[in-house]
C-alpha beads as a LAMMPS data file, in Angstrom:
LAMMPS data file: protein, C-alpha beads

232 atoms
231 bonds

1 atom types
1 bond types

-500.0 500.0 xlo xhi
-500.0 500.0 ylo yhi
-500.0 500.0 zlo zhi

Masses

1 110.0

Atoms # bond

1 1 1 3.873 -8.783 23.695
2 1 1 5.135 -8.014 20.214
3 1 1 3.010 -5.585 18.224
4 1 1 2.204 -5.594 14.519
5 1 1 0.629 -2.569 12.839
6 1 1 -1.655 -2.787 9.801
7 1 1 -2.708 0.175 7.640
8 1 1 -5.733 -0.207 5.350
9 1 1 -7.387 2.651 3.518
10 1 1 -11.042 1.639 3.836
11 1 1 -13.371 -0.401 6.036
12 1 1 -13.741 -2.902 3.196
13 1 1 -9.981 -3.497 3.174
14 1 1 -9.993 -4.208 6.919
15 1 1 -13.297 -5.902 7.718
16 1 1 -12.077 -9.509 7.338
17 1 1 -9.158 -8.792 9.682
18 1 1 -11.391 -7.240 12.316
19 1 1 -13.932 -10.061 12.114
20 1 1 -11.377 -12.871 12.218
21 1 1 -9.068 -11.364 14.846
22 1 1 -11.708 -9.904 17.131
23 1 1 -11.539 -6.310 18.332
24 1 1 -10.935 -5.777 22.030
25 1 1 -10.856 -1.989 21.908
26 1 1 -11.127 0.876 19.430
27 1 1 -9.102 4.013 20.076
28 1 1 -9.709 7.169 18.064
29 1 1 -6.757 9.501 17.483
30 1 1 -7.070 12.702 15.452
31 1 1 -10.193 11.341 13.803
32 1 1 -8.732 7.963 12.843
33 1 1 -9.824 4.622 14.263
34 1 1 -7.234 2.180 15.629
35 1 1 -8.586 -1.311 16.312
36 1 1 -6.714 -3.352 18.925
37 1 1 -6.963 -7.020 17.987
38 1 1 -5.484 -10.459 18.476
39 1 1 -4.814 -10.552 22.192
40 1 1 -4.578 -14.348 22.102
41 1 1 -2.011 -14.398 19.278
42 1 1 1.775 -14.273 19.403
43 1 1 1.594 -10.655 18.241
44 1 1 -0.910 -8.008 19.218
45 1 1 -2.317 -6.422 16.066
46 1 1 -3.337 -2.786 15.717
47 1 1 -5.364 -2.062 12.574
48 1 1 -5.595 1.538 11.343
49 1 1 -8.333 2.396 8.855
50 1 1 -6.604 5.465 7.483
51 1 1 -8.819 6.808 4.715
52 1 1 -7.977 6.942 1.012
53 1 1 -4.920 8.690 -0.409
54 1 1 -1.359 9.585 0.498
55 1 1 -2.044 12.193 3.183
56 1 1 -4.515 9.973 5.048
57 1 1 -2.158 7.007 4.836
58 1 1 0.837 8.998 6.076
59 1 1 -1.186 10.542 8.897
60 1 1 -2.526 7.172 10.027
61 1 1 0.859 5.481 9.820
62 1 1 2.572 8.232 11.810
63 1 1 -0.065 8.034 14.568
64 1 1 0.138 4.238 14.580
65 1 1 3.908 4.261 15.035
66 1 1 3.926 7.082 17.578
67 1 1 1.185 5.746 19.853
68 1 1 1.437 1.957 19.491
69 1 1 5.129 1.436 18.641
70 1 1 4.730 -1.620 16.376
71 1 1 7.818 -3.630 15.516
72 1 1 6.745 -3.511 11.872
73 1 1 3.894 -2.255 9.717
74 1 1 1.957 -3.984 6.950
75 1 1 0.259 -1.899 4.244
76 1 1 -2.735 -3.858 2.986
77 1 1 -5.307 -3.264 0.274
78 1 1 -6.321 -3.454 -3.367
79 1 1 -4.538 -2.247 -6.500
80 1 1 -5.012 -1.824 -10.220
81 1 1 -2.780 -4.015 -12.395
82 1 1 -0.868 -2.640 -15.362
83 1 1 -1.859 -4.277 -18.655
84 1 1 1.396 -6.118 -19.361
85 1 1 1.943 -7.459 -15.825
86 1 1 0.099 -10.725 -16.417
87 1 1 -2.078 -10.225 -13.346
88 1 1 -5.731 -11.163 -13.088
89 1 1 -8.536 -10.245 -10.738
90 1 1 -7.826 -11.167 -7.094
91 1 1 -4.208 -12.107 -7.821
92 1 1 -1.877 -11.195 -4.975
93 1 1 1.159 -8.936 -5.289
94 1 1 4.007 -8.865 -2.769
95 1 1 5.396 -5.362 -3.191
96 1 1 9.188 -5.125 -3.091
97 1 1 9.424 -1.422 -3.954
98 1 1 7.058 1.545 -3.795
99 1 1 7.481 4.581 -6.043
100 1 1 5.720 7.942 -6.078
101 1 1 4.365 8.118 -9.623
102 1 1 3.304 11.725 -9.930
103 1 1 5.477 13.765 -7.552
104 1 1 7.475 16.104 -9.759
105 1 1 7.096 18.480 -12.700
106 1 1 4.824 17.962 -15.702
107 1 1 6.158 19.682 -18.825
108 1 1 5.213 19.791 -22.499
109 1 1 7.969 17.196 -23.043
110 1 1 6.724 14.866 -20.368
111 1 1 6.948 14.196 -16.643
112 1 1 10.125 14.917 -14.633
113 1 1 10.462 13.168 -11.219
114 1 1 11.567 15.163 -8.187
115 1 1 14.947 13.442 -8.135
116 1 1 15.825 14.855 -11.556
117 1 1 15.036 18.308 -10.186
118 1 1 17.519 17.778 -7.366
119 1 1 14.986 17.288 -4.564
120 1 1 15.033 14.439 -2.070
121 1 1 11.879 12.740 -0.868
122 1 1 13.253 12.214 2.645
123 1 1 15.114 15.391 3.725
124 1 1 18.638 14.524 4.768
125 1 1 18.204 10.978 3.481
126 1 1 19.297 9.068 0.425
127 1 1 15.872 8.051 -0.893
128 1 1 15.054 9.467 -4.326
129 1 1 11.675 9.421 -6.010
130 1 1 12.874 7.387 -8.982
131 1 1 14.522 4.771 -6.750
132 1 1 11.518 4.444 -4.468
133 1 1 11.218 2.789 -1.093
134 1 1 12.514 -0.733 -0.545
135 1 1 10.010 -2.792 1.444
136 1 1 10.539 -5.735 3.765
137 1 1 9.636 -9.054 2.138
138 1 1 9.393 -11.936 4.644
139 1 1 11.509 -14.955 3.764
140 1 1 8.404 -17.091 3.227
141 1 1 7.200 -14.719 0.478
142 1 1 10.462 -14.195 -1.418
143 1 1 9.513 -16.910 -3.884
144 1 1 6.050 -15.502 -4.536
145 1 1 5.272 -15.410 -8.250
146 1 1 3.987 -11.829 -8.419
147 1 1 6.406 -9.588 -6.570
148 1 1 7.924 -6.307 -7.672
149 1 1 7.255 -2.584 -7.893
150 1 1 4.022 -0.729 -7.224
151 1 1 3.409 2.910 -8.133
152 1 1 1.553 5.255 -5.777
153 1 1 -0.580 7.836 -7.573
154 1 1 -2.889 10.668 -6.615
155 1 1 -5.211 10.021 -9.561
156 1 1 -6.130 6.462 -10.509
157 1 1 -4.978 5.644 -14.020
158 1 1 -7.834 5.378 -16.512
159 1 1 -6.026 5.222 -19.851
160 1 1 -3.857 2.569 -21.426
161 1 1 -1.340 5.206 -22.514
162 1 1 -0.751 6.384 -18.947
163 1 1 -0.677 2.814 -17.630
164 1 1 2.008 1.857 -20.127
165 1 1 4.033 4.925 -19.169
166 1 1 4.080 3.857 -15.502
167 1 1 4.800 0.200 -16.136
168 1 1 7.638 0.995 -18.545
169 1 1 9.141 3.852 -16.522
170 1 1 9.200 1.989 -13.201
171 1 1 9.039 -1.668 -14.368
172 1 1 5.913 -1.795 -12.219
173 1 1 3.205 -4.402 -11.782
174 1 1 0.420 -2.309 -10.301
175 1 1 -0.650 0.977 -8.731
176 1 1 -2.375 2.155 -5.584
177 1 1 -3.006 5.405 -3.715
178 1 1 -1.319 4.866 -0.328
179 1 1 1.671 2.502 -0.394
180 1 1 4.561 4.922 -0.900
181 1 1 3.219 7.181 1.833
182 1 1 3.165 4.323 4.354
183 1 1 6.671 3.275 3.292
184 1 1 7.852 6.900 3.472
185 1 1 6.725 7.271 7.085
186 1 1 8.246 3.901 7.910
187 1 1 11.633 5.061 6.611
188 1 1 11.347 8.344 8.486
189 1 1 10.527 6.519 11.747
190 1 1 12.908 3.583 11.344
191 1 1 10.120 0.961 11.157
192 1 1 10.111 -1.698 8.433
193 1 1 7.084 -1.904 6.134
194 1 1 5.676 -4.854 4.202
195 1 1 3.014 -4.362 1.543
196 1 1 0.477 -6.788 0.081
197 1 1 -2.023 -5.927 -2.671
198 1 1 -4.983 -7.749 -4.167
199 1 1 -5.820 -6.925 -7.776
200 1 1 -9.249 -5.318 -8.106
201 1 1 -8.988 -4.359 -11.789
202 1 1 -6.702 -4.489 -14.803
203 1 1 -6.177 -0.936 -16.065
204 1 1 -7.749 -0.037 -19.398
205 1 1 -9.333 2.966 -21.107
206 1 1 -12.117 3.661 -18.618
207 1 1 -15.402 5.480 -18.686
208 1 1 -16.286 7.682 -15.720
209 1 1 -17.787 4.905 -13.632
210 1 1 -16.898 3.096 -10.408
211 1 1 -15.046 -0.202 -10.480
212 1 1 -17.050 -3.381 -10.000
213 1 1 -17.919 -3.526 -6.299
214 1 1 -17.849 -7.327 -6.492
215 1 1 -14.307 -7.370 -7.931
216 1 1 -13.043 -4.870 -5.351
217 1 1 -14.578 -6.820 -2.478
218 1 1 -13.155 -10.145 -3.678
219 1 1 -9.667 -8.649 -4.040
220 1 1 -9.875 -7.006 -0.620
221 1 1 -11.063 -10.184 1.056
222 1 1 -8.444 -12.351 -0.587
223 1 1 -5.503 -10.151 0.407
224 1 1 -6.731 -10.041 3.998
225 1 1 -7.114 -13.817 4.146
226 1 1 -3.632 -14.189 2.684
227 1 1 -2.202 -11.852 5.308
228 1 1 -3.882 -13.778 8.139
229 1 1 -2.556 -17.102 6.862
230 1 1 0.965 -15.839 6.152
231 1 1 1.596 -13.595 9.160
232 1 1 -0.451 -14.857 12.127

Bonds

1 1 1 2
2 1 2 3
3 1 3 4
4 1 4 5
5 1 5 6
6 1 6 7
7 1 7 8
8 1 8 9
9 1 9 10
10 1 10 11
11 1 11 12
12 1 12 13
13 1 13 14
14 1 14 15
15 1 15 16
16 1 16 17
17 1 17 18
18 1 18 19
19 1 19 20
20 1 20 21
21 1 21 22
22 1 22 23
23 1 23 24
24 1 24 25
25 1 25 26
26 1 26 27
27 1 27 28
28 1 28 29
29 1 29 30
30 1 30 31
31 1 31 32
32 1 32 33
33 1 33 34
34 1 34 35
35 1 35 36
36 1 36 37
37 1 37 38
38 1 38 39
39 1 39 40
40 1 40 41
41 1 41 42
42 1 42 43
43 1 43 44
44 1 44 45
45 1 45 46
46 1 46 47
47 1 47 48
48 1 48 49
49 1 49 50
50 1 50 51
51 1 51 52
52 1 52 53
53 1 53 54
54 1 54 55
55 1 55 56
56 1 56 57
57 1 57 58
58 1 58 59
59 1 59 60
60 1 60 61
61 1 61 62
62 1 62 63
63 1 63 64
64 1 64 65
65 1 65 66
66 1 66 67
67 1 67 68
68 1 68 69
69 1 69 70
70 1 70 71
71 1 71 72
72 1 72 73
73 1 73 74
74 1 74 75
75 1 75 76
76 1 76 77
77 1 77 78
78 1 78 79
79 1 79 80
80 1 80 81
81 1 81 82
82 1 82 83
83 1 83 84
84 1 84 85
85 1 85 86
86 1 86 87
87 1 87 88
88 1 88 89
89 1 89 90
90 1 90 91
91 1 91 92
92 1 92 93
93 1 93 94
94 1 94 95
95 1 95 96
96 1 96 97
97 1 97 98
98 1 98 99
99 1 99 100
100 1 100 101
101 1 101 102
102 1 102 103
103 1 103 104
104 1 104 105
105 1 105 106
106 1 106 107
107 1 107 108
108 1 108 109
109 1 109 110
110 1 110 111
111 1 111 112
112 1 112 113
113 1 113 114
114 1 114 115
115 1 115 116
116 1 116 117
117 1 117 118
118 1 118 119
119 1 119 120
120 1 120 121
121 1 121 122
122 1 122 123
123 1 123 124
124 1 124 125
125 1 125 126
126 1 126 127
127 1 127 128
128 1 128 129
129 1 129 130
130 1 130 131
131 1 131 132
132 1 132 133
133 1 133 134
134 1 134 135
135 1 135 136
136 1 136 137
137 1 137 138
138 1 138 139
139 1 139 140
140 1 140 141
141 1 141 142
142 1 142 143
143 1 143 144
144 1 144 145
145 1 145 146
146 1 146 147
147 1 147 148
148 1 148 149
149 1 149 150
150 1 150 151
151 1 151 152
152 1 152 153
153 1 153 154
154 1 154 155
155 1 155 156
156 1 156 157
157 1 157 158
158 1 158 159
159 1 159 160
160 1 160 161
161 1 161 162
162 1 162 163
163 1 163 164
164 1 164 165
165 1 165 166
166 1 166 167
167 1 167 168
168 1 168 169
169 1 169 170
170 1 170 171
171 1 171 172
172 1 172 173
173 1 173 174
174 1 174 175
175 1 175 176
176 1 176 177
177 1 177 178
178 1 178 179
179 1 179 180
180 1 180 181
181 1 181 182
182 1 182 183
183 1 183 184
184 1 184 185
185 1 185 186
186 1 186 187
187 1 187 188
188 1 188 189
189 1 189 190
190 1 190 191
191 1 191 192
192 1 192 193
193 1 193 194
194 1 194 195
195 1 195 196
196 1 196 197
197 1 197 198
198 1 198 199
199 1 199 200
200 1 200 201
201 1 201 202
202 1 202 203
203 1 203 204
204 1 204 205
205 1 205 206
206 1 206 207
207 1 207 208
208 1 208 209
209 1 209 210
210 1 210 211
211 1 211 212
212 1 212 213
213 1 213 214
214 1 214 215
215 1 215 216
216 1 216 217
217 1 217 218
218 1 218 219
219 1 219 220
220 1 220 221
221 1 221 222
222 1 222 223
223 1 223 224
224 1 224 225
225 1 225 226
226 1 226 227
227 1 227 228
228 1 228 229
229 1 229 230
230 1 230 231
231 1 231 232
């Protein structure tokens, strides 16, 4: 049976999938849970709840590919929209390109990406940090209204100034904390990656406070429902 891998950072970003698909078995590898689902579907689905951030996402994706050998991987979760993107809460983004937003050198004159320092993201490969990772967009989603670039960051953006820098520098719609890492491992392993994001917030000057739990949940649920309808 064909196998499809899904990487989600948190339980919230995977719970609709697990409930709708049904979990036949949970396998734990190096501290990460891999849920085997969808035995009655055309494709078996393995859902990895990786943990938040680039290292967790890369670790989970590498284990997923090594142990379950999916034909393709889908990176699924929420994202913050940049202010000029025209996105609202729970809108869906089909990501065509993922870029590392803060891998490089920060100077008094501004940020310098790794590529401008002569370093490659994938050793021996052609991928540069400013070019990013091209993702697989299924034919049925190529006409989706909101599709484009997402930026992967280590620190969520909480100022309009920084948000405008990212959206102007990379012509980006939104940001997240895992997407480029999943795409990076996919390139390294020769497995195609698709990414879908639900908008949990529109970036603004923020106080030190969590995002609305209601808005995050609604965005997470909507992107999971969209994935189930579009892929299975």
